[in-house]
N, C-alpha and C positions, 0 to 999 in steps of 0.2 A: 580604758585606760589600762597600760602596762605599768606592772609591778614587777621589781626584782628585789628579791627576799635575799640578803646574806650578811656576811661579815667584811668590813671595808678593806682590812688588810688581808683578805684571801686572796692568794695569787689570781685563782681562776675567776672572781668575782672581779676584781681590778680588770682583767682581760675582759670579761664581757661589757662591764661598764666603758669601758675605753672603746670596745667595739659598738655599741649603741649611741656613745657621743659622738665618735667619727663620723658616724652614718647618719646624725641627724634625728634619731629617735626618741621623742621624746618619754622619759619613764619615771616613777616614782621609785626610789629606791628606799628599801626598810631594811633598817639595820638591826639584825638579832641582838646585838648587843642593849640597844636601846628598847627595843619593843620585842617583849617574848612573844612567841607566836599562839595563838588560841588553841583551845581543844579542838574546835570545829576546824580550824586550817590544817591541824594536823592531820586529823582523821581527814578531811578534802585531798591531802597530798597524798596519804596512805591509799586513798582509793583510784588516785589518777595514776599512781605510781606501781600499784599491784602489791607494795609493801610498804613497810615503816620507810617514811623519808631519809635515811642516815645513810651516811659513808660507810659502807662495810670495811673499807679499808685503810680506814683512817685511824689514827694513834686513840682519838677520844672513843670510838666504837670498839677498838680491841680492848680497851681496860674494862669496857662494860659490856663486853659480848656474852658473859655468863647469866648476867643481870636480865640482857633482853632477852636471851633465850627462855628462861626461867620467868619471865613477867608476863601479867594479865595485860591486857589492853590499856586499861586505867594505868599499871605500873610502868609499862613502855612511856604512854603519854607525860608520866610525870619525870621518868628520865630524860627524854629528849627537851621537855622544858626547862629542866635544871642544868642540863648539858648541851647548851646550844651548839656546841661547835662540833657534835654528833650528825650534825643533818648536811646531808649533800645540798653544797652550794654552787652557784645561786639556783634559785628556782625563779622562774620565769611566769608569770601569769598575765592572762589578757581578759578584762572582762570578767575575772573570777575565774577563768578557765585556764588551768596549768598547763602551760606548754613544754615545758621541761624542766629537767633538773641537771644541775652543771652546763657547762658553757658547748652548746651544740651549735656550729656554724652556722648548719642548715636553716635551724630553727632560727635561729637569731638573724639570719639573712633574708627569711620571708619577712620579716617585720620592716625591710628597708624599703 
C-alpha cells in the first residue's frame, strides 16, 4: 500500500496528490497535522534519507538550525515531532519502503 505523508496545504504535497489522483494511483494520505510521526518512522526516514528528513532550506529549519546542529538524536527527534513543518514533504512509501522525499516526478511516474 502506498502512503504519502505530508501537510495538506503544502504546495508540493498538493502537486504530488494531484499527480497520483490524476493517474489513478491509490494511496493513503497521512496528515502530519493530525498524526505525529513516530520515533520509529523518523528513524526509518533518516536511514533512507541518509540524514534527518528535514527541509534545510525551509524557514522552520532555519529558526531551529542551531538546536538541530547541537542536539543529540533524541533531542532532534523531539524537535522534529514538535515542529512538523520542518519535515521535507511529501514522504512517499510503498509497503513500508521509503521511495522519496519531496515530489520526484520520476519516482511518482514509476507508480503509474
